[in-house]
VOBA-1610 file (N, C-alpha, C; in pm, whole numbers, padded with zeros to 5 digits, always signed):
BEGIN
Met+09983+14139+10616Met+10065+14156+10736Met+09988+14238+10839Arg+09973+14183+10958Arg+09908+14256+11067Arg+10016+14322+11152Leu+10006+14453+11170Leu+10107+14530+11243Leu+10048+14578+11375Phe+10092+14516+11484Phe+10047+14555+11618Phe+10134+14672+11666Cys+10070+14780+11712Cys+10140+14903+11745Cys+10120+14940+11892Leu+10229+14975+11958Leu+10227+15007+12101Leu+10271+15152+12123Pro+10204+15224+12214Pro+10229+15368+12229Pro+10339+15399+12329Tyr+10379+15525+12331Tyr+10473+15575+12433Tyr+10399+15598+12565Ala+10475+15631+12669Ala+10419+15649+12803Ala+10305+15751+12800Gly+10193+15714+12861Gly+10078+15804+12870Gly+09994+15810+12745Gly+10038+15747+12637Gly+09969+15759+12509Gly+09860+15655+12490Ser+09760+15691+12413Ser+09657+15598+12368Ser+09695+15548+12230Ala+09708+15417+12215Ala+09748+15361+12087Ala+09652+15401+11975Leu+09524+15406+12006Leu+09426+15441+11904Leu+09447+15583+11853Arg+09492+15673+11939Arg+09517+15811+11898Arg+09654+15827+11833Val+09756+15764+11894Val+09892+15779+11843Val+09903+15728+11700Tyr+09834+15617+11669Tyr+09849+15553+11538Tyr+09726+15571+11450Arg+09645+15670+11478Arg+09520+15685+11402Arg+09543+15716+11255Asp+09657+15781+11220Asp+09683+15816+11079Asp+09761+15708+11005Trp+09810+15609+11075Trp+09897+15510+11009Trp+09828+15428+10901Pro+09700+15392+10915Pro+09637+15317+10805Pro+09643+15391+10672Asp+09641+15523+10676Asp+09647+15600+10551Asp+09790+15616+10500Leu+09890+15590+10585Leu+10030+15609+10549Leu+10099+15480+10510Leu+10038+15367+10540Leu+10095+15237+10508Leu+10017+15169+10396Pro+10078+15073+10325Pro+10007+15005+10216Pro+09879+14936+10264Asp+09789+14916+10171Asp+09660+14856+10206Asp+09673+14715+10262Asp+09781+14643+10224Asp+09794+14506+10272Asp+09864+14497+10408Val+09889+14613+10470Val+09937+14616+10609Val+09821+14662+10696Gln+09776+14575+10783Gln+09663+14606+10870Gln+09715+14658+11004Val+09693+14787+11030Val+09739+14849+11154Val+09646+14809+11268Trp+09705+14757+11375Trp+09627+14706+11488Trp+09681+14769+11616Pro+09630+14887+11656Pro+09679+14950+11780Pro+09642+14867+11902Leu+09737+14851+11992Leu+09715+14777+12116Leu+09699+14876+12231Glu+09575+14894+12274Glu+09547+14989+12382Glu+09590+14930+12516Leu+09659+15010+12596Leu+09705+14965+12727Leu+09604+15004+12834Pro+09604+14935+12948Pro+09510+14969+13056Pro+09530+15113+13105Gly+09418+15178+13140Gly+09425+15310+13201Gly+09415+15426+13106Arg+09393+15399+12976Arg+09385+15509+12879Arg+09290+15473+12766Gly+09247+15577+12694Gly+09163+15555+12578Gly+09040+15474+12611Ser+09015+15372+12532Ser+08897+15288+12551Ser+08906+15203+12679Arg+09023+15202+12745Arg+09042+15125+12869Arg+09067+15217+12988Met+09013+15337+12979Met+09035+15439+13082Met+08992+15392+13221Ala+08888+15312+13229Ala+08834+15272+13358Ala+08921+15168+13428Glu+09017+15109+13357Glu+09102+15006+13416Glu+09223+15068+13485Ser+09278+14998+13581Ser+09396+15045+13652Ser+09520+15028+13564Ala+09606+15130+13566Ala+09730+15123+13490Ala+09826+15024+13556Cys+09908+14958+13475Cys+10008+14864+13525Cys+10139+14938+13553Thr+10214+14889+13650Thr+10337+14956+13689Thr+10461+14872+13663Ser+10449+14766+13583Ser+10566+14686+13546Ser+10551+14638+13403Val+10665+14617+13338Val+10664+14565+13201Val+10603+14426+13198Asp+10637+14342+13296Asp+10582+14206+13298Asp+10429+14208+13303Ala+10374+14296+13387Ala+10228+14302+13398Ala+10165+14350+13268Leu+10228+14444+13201Leu+10176+14493+13073Leu+10182+14384+12967Val+10291+14309+12963Val+10302+14200+12866Val+10200+14091+12897Asp+10180+14060+13025Asp+10075+13964+13063Asp+09940+14006+13007Asp+09914+14136+13011Asp+09787+14189+12961Asp+09779+14180+12809Leu+09893+14201+12741Leu+09892+14211+12595Leu+09890+14077+12524Val+09952+13977+12582Val+09965+13848+12513Val+09831+13792+12468Pro+09729+13782+12554Pro+09601+13727+12508Pro+09538+13808+12395Ala+09555+13941+12401Ala+09497+14026+12296Ala+09561+13997+12161Val+09693+13976+12160Val+09760+13948+12033Val+09727+13807+11985Leu+09735+13711+12073Leu+09708+13572+12031Leu+09566+13556+11975Ser+09471+13628+12035Ser+09333+13616+11987Ser+09314+13686+11852Ala+09405+13776+11819Ala+09391+13852+11693Ala+09472+13793+11579Leu+09558+13696+11606Leu+09636+13635+11498Leu+09543+13552+11409His+09567+13556+11281His+09477+13491+11186His+09550+13388+11101Gly+09668+13347+11144Gly+09743+13247+11069Gly+09845+13306+10975Gly+09832+13435+10942Gly+09928+13501+10857Gly+10041+13563+10938Pro+10134+13626+10871Pro+10246+13689+10942Pro+10201+13814+11015Tyr+10274+13847+11122Tyr+10246+13969+11195Tyr+10377+14034+11237Ala+10370+14162+11268Ala+10486+14238+11313Ala+10446+14323+11432Leu+10547+14370+11507Leu+10524+14454+11624Leu+10604+14583+11609Phe+10538+14695+11638Phe+10605+14826+11639Phe+10573+14894+11772Gly+10674+14956+11832Gly+10650+15033+11954Gly+10745+15151+11963His+10695+15261+12017His+10776+15382+12032His+10800+15410+12179Ser+10925+15436+12215Ser+10966+15467+12352Ser+10927+15349+12443Leu+10849+15372+12548Leu+10806+15260+12631Leu+10742+15151+12545Gly+10668+15190+12443Gly+10606+15093+12353Gly+10708+15004+12284Gly+10828+15058+12256Gly+10933+14977+12195Gly+10981+14868+12288Leu+10998+14904+12415Leu+11038+14804+12514Leu+10930+14697+12528Leu+10804+14740+12533Leu+10694+14643+12544Leu+10688+14552+12421Ala+10710+14609+12303Ala+10708+14529+12181Ala+10816+14422+12185Phe+10933+14457+12236Phe+11043+14361+12247Phe+11009+14247+12342Glu+10963+14279+12461Glu+10931+14173+12557Glu+10809+14093+12514Leu+10716+14158+12447Leu+10601+14086+12393Leu+10646+13988+12285Ala+10737+14031+12199Ala+10790+13943+12094Ala+10860+13823+12154Arg+10940+13845+12259Arg+11009+13733+12324Arg+10909+13634+12383Arg+10807+13686+12450Arg+10708+13598+12510Arg+10634+13517+12401Leu+10595+13584+12295Leu+10520+13516+12189Leu+10604+13410+12120Glu+10734+13437+12104Glu+10820+13339+12038Glu+10856+13224+12131His+10904+13253+12251His+10964+13150+12335His+10866+13078+12426Val+10750+13137+12451Val+10649+13071+12533Val+10537+13015+12447His+10495+13090+12346His+10379+13050+12267His+10414+13000+12127Gly+10541+13003+12091Gly+10581+12951+11962Gly+10526+13028+11843Arg+10500+13158+11862Arg+10446+13241+11754Arg+10534+13364+11733Pro+10653+13345+11677Pro+10743+13458+11657Pro+10689+13557+11555Pro+10715+13685+11573Pro+10674+13783+11472Pro+10761+13773+11347Ala+10708+13824+11237Ala+10788+13832+11115Ala+10891+13943+11124His+10863+14043+11209His+10955+14155+11223His+10924+14228+11353Leu+11028+14274+11421Leu+11013+14362+11537Leu+11070+14497+11499Leu+10993+14603+11525Leu+11036+14740+11496Leu+11029+14820+11625Val+11146+14864+11672Val+11159+14937+11798Val+11198+15080+11767Ser+11132+15174+11833Ser+11156+15316+11805Ser+11182+15392+11934Ala+11294+15466+11937Ala+11323+15563+12045Ala+11333+15500+12184Phe+11401+15385+12191Phe+11428+15327+12323Phe+11567+15266+12320Ala+11649+15302+12419Ala+11787+15253+12425Ala+11790+15102+12442Ala+11895+15039+12390Ala+11908+14894+12399Ala+11908+14849+12545Pro+11835+14743+12576Pro+11821+14701+12716Pro+11949+14642+12774Asp+12048+14611+12690Asp+12175+14557+12740Asp+12260+14663+12810Leu+12237+14789+12775Leu+12329+14894+12820Leu+12312+14924+12968Pro+12423+14945+13039Pro+12413+14992+13178Pro+12361+15135+13181Thr+12268+15162+13269Thr+12208+15295+13276Thr+12203+15342+13420Glu+12201+15473+13436Glu+12181+15532+13567Glu+12037+15510+13611Pro+12014+15486+13740Pro+11875+15470+13787Pro+11791+15592+13752Asp+11675+15568+13693Asp+11583+15675+13655Asp+11477+15688+13762Arg+11471+15805+13826Arg+11377+15824+13936Arg+11270+15928+13903Asp+11245+15950+13775Asp+11143+16049+13736Asp+11008+16017+13797His+10976+15887+13809His+10844+15850+13860His+10827+15884+14007Leu+10937+15917+14076Leu+10931+15950+14218Leu+10926+16100+14243Leu+10934+16181+14139Leu+10935+16326+14155Leu+10801+16375+14210Pro+10804+16481+14292Pro+10677+16545+14333Pro+10607+16604+14210Asp+10479+16632+14223Asp+10397+16668+14107Asp+10455+16786+14027Asp+10498+16892+14095Asp+10549+17009+14024Asp+10674+16974+13942Ala+10765+16900+14004Ala+10887+16860+13934Ala+10855+16759+13824Phe+10757+16673+13847Phe+10718+16576+13746Phe+10659+16648+13625Arg+10579+16751+13649Arg+10521+16827+13539Arg+10630+16900+13461Ala+10730+16952+13532Ala+10843+17017+13465Ala+10919+16918+13378Arg+10934+16795+13425Arg+11001+16692+13347Arg+10922+16660+13221Leu+10792+16659+13231Leu+10709+16635+13113Leu+10728+16745+13010Arg+10743+16869+13057Arg+10770+16980+12965Arg+10901+16958+12891Glu+11002+16907+12961Glu+11131+16880+12897Glu+11117+16776+12787Leu+11037+16675+12812Leu+11020+16568+12713Leu+10943+16614+12591Ala+10862+16718+12606Ala+10790+16781+12495Ala+10692+16687+12425Gly+10643+16587+12497Gly+10545+16498+12437Gly+10403+16526+12480Thr+10388+16611+12583Thr+10255+16646+12633Thr+10222+16787+12587Pro+10110+16808+12517Pro+10077+16943+12468Pro+10074+17045+12582Gln+10116+17167+12552Gln+10122+17271+12654Gln+09985+17298+12715Glu+09881+17292+12633Glu+09747+17319+12686Glu+09704+17212+12786Val+09757+17090+12770Val+09728+16984+12868Val+09807+17008+12996Leu+09935+17045+12981Leu+10018+17072+13098Leu+09963+17187+13181Asp+09897+17282+13118Asp+09843+17398+13187Asp+09704+17375+13245Asn+09646+17258+13216Asn+09511+17228+13263Asn+09521+17137+13386Asp+09496+17193+13503Asp+09513+17118+13628Asp+09421+16997+13634Asp+09299+17010+13585Asp+09205+16897+13591Asp+09255+16780+13506Leu+09303+16812+13383Leu+09355+16706+13297Leu+09480+16643+13356Met+09566+16726+13414Met+09690+16673+13470Met+09663+16586+13592Asp+09558+16617+13667Asp+09522+16531+13780Asp+09487+16390+13732Leu+09431+16380+13612Leu+09399+16250+13555Leu+09521+16184+13490Leu+09606+16266+13430Leu+09716+16214+13350Leu+09838+16173+13434Ile+09867+16248+13540Ile+09990+16223+13615Ile+09994+16081+13673Pro+09887+16028+13734Pro+09896+15890+13784Pro+09926+15788+13674Leu+09868+15808+13555Leu+09894+15718+13443Leu+10039+15727+13400Leu+10090+15850+13387Leu+10229+15868+13346Leu+10325+15813+13451Arg+10292+15833+13577Arg+10378+15777+13682Arg+10384+15624+13670Ala+10270+15561+13644Ala+10267+15415+13629Ala+10355+15371+13512Asp+10344+15442+13398Asp+10424+15406+13281Asp+10572+15431+13305Phe+10604+15545+13370Phe+10744+15575+13400Phe+10801+15471+13498Thr+10718+15427+13591Thr+10762+15325+13685Thr+10794+15195+13612Ala+10709+15155+13519Ala+10732+15034+13441Ala+10864+15042+13366Ser+10890+15156+13305Ser+11012+15173+13227Ser+11136+15176+13317Ser+11130+15252+13426Ser+11249+15272+13509Ser+11285+15151+13594Thr+11189+15065+13623Thr+11217+14946+13704Thr+11245+14822+13620Tyr+11240+14836+13488Tyr+11265+14722+13400Tyr+11412+14681+13403Arg+11435+14552+13405Arg+11569+14497+13390Arg+11562+14377+13296Leu+11654+14370+13203Leu+11657+14259+13108Leu+11689+14129+13181Thr+11604+14029+13165Thr+11628+13897+13222Thr+11642+13795+13110Ser+11702+13682+13140Ser+11723+13574+13041Ser+11773+13630+12908Pro+11888+13698+12909Pro+11937+13761+12786Pro+11966+13663+12674Trp+11981+13533+12709Trp+12006+13434+12605Trp+11882+13405+12520Leu+11764+13448+12566Leu+11642+13427+12488Leu+11630+13538+12384Thr+11711+13526+12279Thr+11707+13626+12173Thr+11598+13591+12071Leu+11564+13688+11992Leu+11465+13669+11887Leu+11530+13610+11763Thr+11449+13554+11675Thr+11499+13502+11548Thr+11454+13587+11430Cys+11365+13682+11454Cys+11311+13764+11345Cys+11403+13883+11315Pro+11388+13945+11199Pro+11458+14070+11174Pro+11417+14177+11276Leu+11511+14263+11308Leu+11487+14370+11405Leu+11533+14502+11344Thr+11441+14595+11330Thr+11473+14730+11284Thr+11452+14827+11398Val+11552+14911+11422Val+11546+15010+11529Val+11551+15150+11467Phe+11462+15236+11513Phe+11456+15374+11467Phe+11498+15468+11579Gly+11569+15573+11543Gly+11611+15672+11642Gly+11606+15812+11586Gly+11593+15909+11676Gly+11597+16049+11636Gly+11738+16104+11651Leu+11784+16175+11552Leu+11921+16228+11555Leu+11944+16321+11673Asp+11839+16387+11719Asp+11851+16482+11831Asp+11771+16437+11952Asp+11757+16306+11969Asp+11679+16253+12081Asp+11767+16244+12205Pro+11740+16325+12309Pro+11822+16318+12430Pro+11789+16198+12518Glu+11672+16137+12498Glu+11630+16025+12582Glu+11686+15892+12531Ala+11696+15876+12402Ala+11753+15755+12343Ala+11844+15797+12227Pro+11959+15858+12259Pro+12048+15909+12154Pro+12101+15797+12067Pro+12144+15830+11945Pro+12185+15727+11849Pro+12286+15626+11903His+12380+15668+11988His+12483+15574+12033His+12428+15467+12128Thr+12304+15482+12174Thr+12245+15382+12264Thr+12163+15277+12189Leu+12159+15286+12058Leu+12065+15203+11982Leu+12128+15082+11914Arg+12255+15090+11877Arg+12315+14981+11800Arg+12322+14850+11877Ala+12332+14857+12010Ala+12340+14733+12089Ala+12213+14650+12080Trp+12107+14704+12023Trp+11987+14623+12000Trp+12018+14501+11911Gln+12125+14510+11833Gln+12157+14399+11742Gln+12182+14268+11817His+12216+14277+11946His+12241+14157+12024His+12112+14087+12067Arg+11998+14149+12041Arg+11870+14093+12086Arg+11804+14003+11983Thr+11872+13981+11868Thr+11815+13892+11767Thr+11927+13819+11695Ser+11895+13700+11648Ser+11987+13628+11560Ser+11954+13656+11414Gly+11847+13731+11391Gly+11807+13767+11256Gly+11877+13894+11209Ala+11832+13944+11096Ala+11891+14066+11040Ala+11862+14186+11130Phe+11956+14278+11132Phe+11942+14400+11213Phe+11966+14522+11126Arg+11881+14623+11147Arg+11901+14750+11076Arg+11870+14865+11170Leu+11954+14968+11165Leu+11933+15090+11242Leu+11904+15204+11146Arg+11792+15273+11168Arg+11754+15387+11085Arg+11743+15511+11173Leu+11816+15617+11138Leu+11811+15742+11212Leu+11736+15846+11131Leu+11646+15918+11199Leu+11563+16019+11135Leu+11585+16153+11202Pro+11558+16262+11132Pro+11566+16393+11197Pro+11466+16403+11312Gly+11499+16482+11413Gly+11402+16507+11518Gly+11447+16461+11656Asp+11365+16495+11755Asp+11394+16461+11894Asp+11319+16333+11931His+11283+16319+12058His+11223+16194+12104His+11089+16164+12038Phe+11022+16267+11987Phe+10890+16245+11928Phe+10892+16261+11777Phe+11000+16213+11714Phe+11005+16209+11567Phe+10894+16121+11512Leu+10837+16036+11596Leu+10720+15956+11555Leu+10613+16044+11494His+10597+16165+11546His+10496+16259+11495His+10554+16353+11390Thr+10672+16408+11415Thr+10727+16508+11325Thr+10779+16448+11194Glu+10815+16322+11196Glu+10867+16254+11076Glu+10781+16132+11042Ser+10651+16145+11058Ser+10564+16029+11043Ser+10568+15971+10901Ala+10581+16057+10799Ala+10583+16006+10662Ala+10710+15925+10637Ala+10825+15976+10681Ala+10951+15904+10663Ala+10952+15776+10745Leu+10900+15782+10866Leu+10899+15665+10954Leu+10810+15555+10896Thr+10688+15589+10859Thr+10599+15486+10804Thr+10649+15434+10670Gly+10718+15519+10595Gly+10779+15471+10470Gly+10884+15364+10497Ala+10966+15386+10601Ala+11068+15287+10637Ala+11004+15160+10693Val+10898+15176+10770Val+10825+15059+10822Val+10768+14979+10706Ser+10709+15047+10610Ser+10651+14980+10494Ser+10757+14902+10417Thr+10873+14963+10396Thr+10982+14895+10325Thr+11023+14768+10396Ala+11034+14774+10530Ala+11073+14657+10607Ala+10969+14546+10596Leu+10842+14582+10605Leu+10737+14480+10602Leu+10719+14419+10464Val+10737+14499+10360Val+10731+14445+10223Val+10840+14342+10203Ala+10960+14372+10255Ala+11070+14276+10244Ala+11036+14147+10319Asp+10971+14158+10434Asp+10931+14040+10509Asp+10833+13955+10429Glu+10734+14019+10368Glu+10633+13945+10292Glu+10697+13875+10172Ala+10794+13942+10108Ala+10863+13880+09995Ala+10940+13756+10041Ala+11002+13764+10160Ala+11075+13649+10213Ala+10980+13533+10243Val+10862+13565+10299Val+10763+13461+10326Val+10719+13395+10195Asp+10695+13475+10092Asp+10653+13420+09963Asp+10762+13329+09904Arg+10889+13370+09920Arg+10997+13286+09867Arg+11003+13152+09939Arg+10985+13154+10072Arg+10988+13028+10148Arg+10870+12939+10106Arg+10753+12999+10085Arg+10638+12921+10043Arg+10664+12858+09906Gly+10728+12935+09817Gly+10760+12884+09683Gly+10854+12767+09688Arg+10955+12773+09780Arg+11049+12661+09791Arg+10979+12536+09846Arg+10887+12556+09942Arg+10816+12441+09996Arg+10723+12378+09891Ala+10664+12464+09806Ala+10577+12411+09700Ala+10658+12328+09599
//
C-alpha cells in the first residue's frame, strides 16, 4: 500500500512525515507530497487556491502509482487537499484510492463564517500563528525566518479560506476515516461527522487527545489507527482477488 501524505499550512511534507516510515508497517510505503514553495520546492511560487494545488499534485501521484492500491492522508489544509485530490483521481482519471484519511479539517458541507486570517497585517497574522501553536516560538521570534514564512502561510491560508465545495454529488466510493483532536478549536469534533456525506463507502470518525496539532503530540496513536485502517483495506483487496480467482 502506497500512502501519499499531505502537510498542514506552511508545512513541508518531507519534514512533517519524516518519522512515519518507522511508525507504520513495512508494507505501507509512506510517500510525502511536497507542495510548491517549501522544502525541496522552495524556489517555486506557492499556490493560492485548492484547485491550483490539486492541479499540481495530480501528475505527481499518477506518475507514482505502480498498479497496486494507494491511500491518501492529509492534516488540516492537507486533509482538504487529500479530499479534492481523491475526487479528481477517481472521477477524472478513474483511479480511486483504497482509502481516504482526513485529519483536523471540518467537513466541507458545513456553513462557515468567512475566514479572513490571510488578510491580517503582519503583526496580527503573527499573533494568529501563535494562537494556532503550530509554528515554533523560536521561528516566530526570528524576523528573517518569518519574512520567508509569512508569504507561504498567507498563500496556504488563502487557499483554505477561499475554498468552496463544488459538485457535491461527486462523492467518493472508498472508505473514509476522519481524525480529530478532542480539544481542537479549529476543527472541533462536532464539525467532523458530516464528512460521512462525502463518500458512499464506509465511514469512521476517530477522536484523539490534543489540540489542532495532535498529529505531532499523538503520533503513535494516530499512525496506529492509520495502520489499522490500511490493513483492513489490504485484507478487503485480497478477498476480492480471491473471489475473482
